[in-house]
N, C-alpha and C positions, 0 to 999 in steps of 0.2 A: 503493499499500499504506499510505499515511499514515492514521493514525487521524483521522476526522472528528468523531465524537462517540461517547459511550457512555452507558449508563444507570447510575444509582446502584446500588451493591450492596445486597442485602437485609441487614437488621439481624440480629444474632446470634441474636435470639430467634424468628426466623421460619425454623424448620427445616422441611425437606421431610418428607413422609409417610415416605419411606424415606431413611435417612441417606446412602445412596449416590447419591441423585438430586440434581439441581441444586436449589438454593434460590432461583434467580433467574429463569431463562428458561422453565421448564417444557417441555412438548413441543409446544405449539401453534406453528404456523408464522406469522411476521409476515405480515400480509395488507396488500398495497398497494392503495389505492383513491383516488379523486379526490373532493374535497369543497371547494366554494368556489373551484374552479380550481386547487387545490394538491394535489400528491401527498402523501398521508398514509399512515402505517403503523399498523395495529392490532397491539399487542404484548401478549401475556399474560405476567404475571409474578407474583411474590409479592404485589404490591400490588393487582392487579386487571387490567383491560383498559385500556391506555392508547393514546391516539392522539397521534402525534408527526409533525412535519414530517420528511419523508424527508431533505431536504437538510441540515437543521440539527440535528435531534434535539429541537427545541423541543417541550415538552409542551403539547398543546392541551387535553386533558381526560383524566380517568381515571374509570372506574367501579370502585369498590373492592369487593372480594369481601365478601359477607355471611358466607360460610363458606369458608375456604380449605382445600383438600384437600392442597395440596402437590404436586399432580400433575394440572394441567389440561392436557388433551391435544387436544381438538377445536378446529378453527378457527372464527372467527366467520363469519356470513353477512351480507353487506352488501346492502341493497336501498334505494336512494335515501338518505334521511337516517335510515333505520332499520337497526338491527344486531341480529341474532339471536345469542344466546349460549346454548349448551347446557350444562346442568349435567352432571357426569360420574358422579355416583352418587346414589342415593336416600338421603336423610337427613331426619329430621323437622325438623331445624334449617336445612336448606338451602332456598334460595329456589326451587329448580327452574330449569327453562329460562326464559328471559325475552327480551323484545323491548324494546330501547332506542330512543328517538327523540332524536337529537342536535340541539338547538336552540342554534345558535351553538357555544359551547364548554361546553355543559351537557348531559350525558346524563340523560334522564328515562325512567323505567320506564313502559312502556305496559301491560304485563301480565306476570304470572308464571304458569307452568304446571307442574304435577307430572306431566303426561302424556307427557313424553319426556325420558329420560336417555340420553345417548350417551357411553359411557366412552371409546372410542377411535375411533369412526366419525364422520367429518364428515357433517353433514346437507347436503341439497341443497334448493334452492328452485325450484319449477316452478309457474308460473301462480298464484301466491298461496298455495301450500301447501308446508309443510316436510315432507320425507321423511327419516327417520333410523333408525338401528339402535338400538333400545331395548336397554339392558343393556350387557354387555361381558364380556370373558374372565375378569375377576376379581370380577364382581358377580352379576348375575342371568341367568336364561335369556333368550336373545336373541330379538328379533322385529323386524319391520319395522313402523313406525308412520307415520301421516300426521296432521299437525296443521294447523289453519288459522292462518296468520300474523297474521290480524286480531285473534284473541282467544286463541290457544293451545289451542283446543278440539280434543280427539282425534276424528278422523274415522273411522279404522279401524286395526286391528292384524292382522298376519298372521305366523304362524310359518313361515319358509321352509324351514328344516332339518327333517328327520325324526328327528334325534338325540334321545335321551332328555333330555339337558340341553344345548341349543344355547347357545353362548357368545358369538358375535359375528356381526354382520351389517354389511358395508360396501357402499357403493353409489356410483354416479355417474349422471348423467342426460345423455341425448342424444336429440334429435329427438322430444321428447315421451314418451320411454320411460325406464324405470329399469333399469339394469344392476346386478344384486344378486349379492353373493358372500357365502356363509356360511363360517365358520371351518373347517367340515368338508368344504368343497369343493363345495357346491351352487352352481352358476351359473345364474341365472334372469334372464329379461327380461320386464318387465311394463309395462303402460300406466301412465303417470303420471297417475292419476285419483284425485280426492278422493272419488268415489262409493263405490268399493270396490277391493279388490286384484283386478287382472285380469291373470293370467299369460299370456304369449304362448308361452314355451318355457323349457325347462330342461335341464341336463345335470349329470352328476357328474364331478368332476375327479379324485377319489381312489377307487380301487377299494375296495369294502366290506371285503375281506379285509385291506387294508393299513392301515385306520384304527386298528385295535386296537394295532398295533405301533409305528407311526410318529407319535407325538403331536406332533412338531415340524413336521409337514406342515401345520399350521394356517395358514389364509389370513386374515391380519389387514390386509394392504395392500389398499386399494380397487382394483377392476378398472379397466383403462384401455382405452378404445376408440381405435383409430387405423387409418385406411384399411381399414375392414371387418374388422378383427381385434380380439379382446379379449385383453388380456394380464393374466395373474393370477400373482402372486408369493406364494409361501408362506414360512413362518417359517424354513424350512430353506435359503432362498435359491434355490429352483428357480423357473424362469419357464416358465409354460405359455401357449401361444398357441392361440386358438380362432378359426377362420375363420367369420365370420357375413356374408360379403359376398353370398352367393347368397340 
């Protein structure tokens, strides 16, 4: 239980978007990965995305935010020496989502793209293409988008929910397929294909008559696949299990 290391606190002038939020660690989960034979952690904070040695906390490099929202939520995606960072809201001054290449201890921007903003939904990488939930519960109407990791180009977009104003799309990937969950309880399985959206099956987790009255049944947590079952948790803390083993 002894303290091994900690990060520097944010300065007083770097306030979060919401005063009740943290001004230091944001929402993004520290991501552990290996580079150069060493375990490193990617940590999002008020300063930017930093890479540190897990054992010592030594700062290896930092990509400083061009525009800090005070509420960065999504996790980075690491592939080799490249790191994908999703911007969380659309702003003319924001760089958009971007791909970094880490050369030694220096992160370099390979491209920036305005084609995918994921406010709360982590993106997934399958066979060289990024799939993510465009928009979010506090921003735009939500959809599922696919972009090319080589250049950030939008390949296709698909609205999964049939709601008038869809708010959120979360997802995971398994066995070359996407498991997709909308905030209003549409669960869909689709091929992970850059050619077009190709849906295999879908079901609805919330009865239509219930949606009007129980707004806290929103599904913001990504679905989880385990042993042929998909687990879906809603904002009210309820857990639903769907058997997809057959």
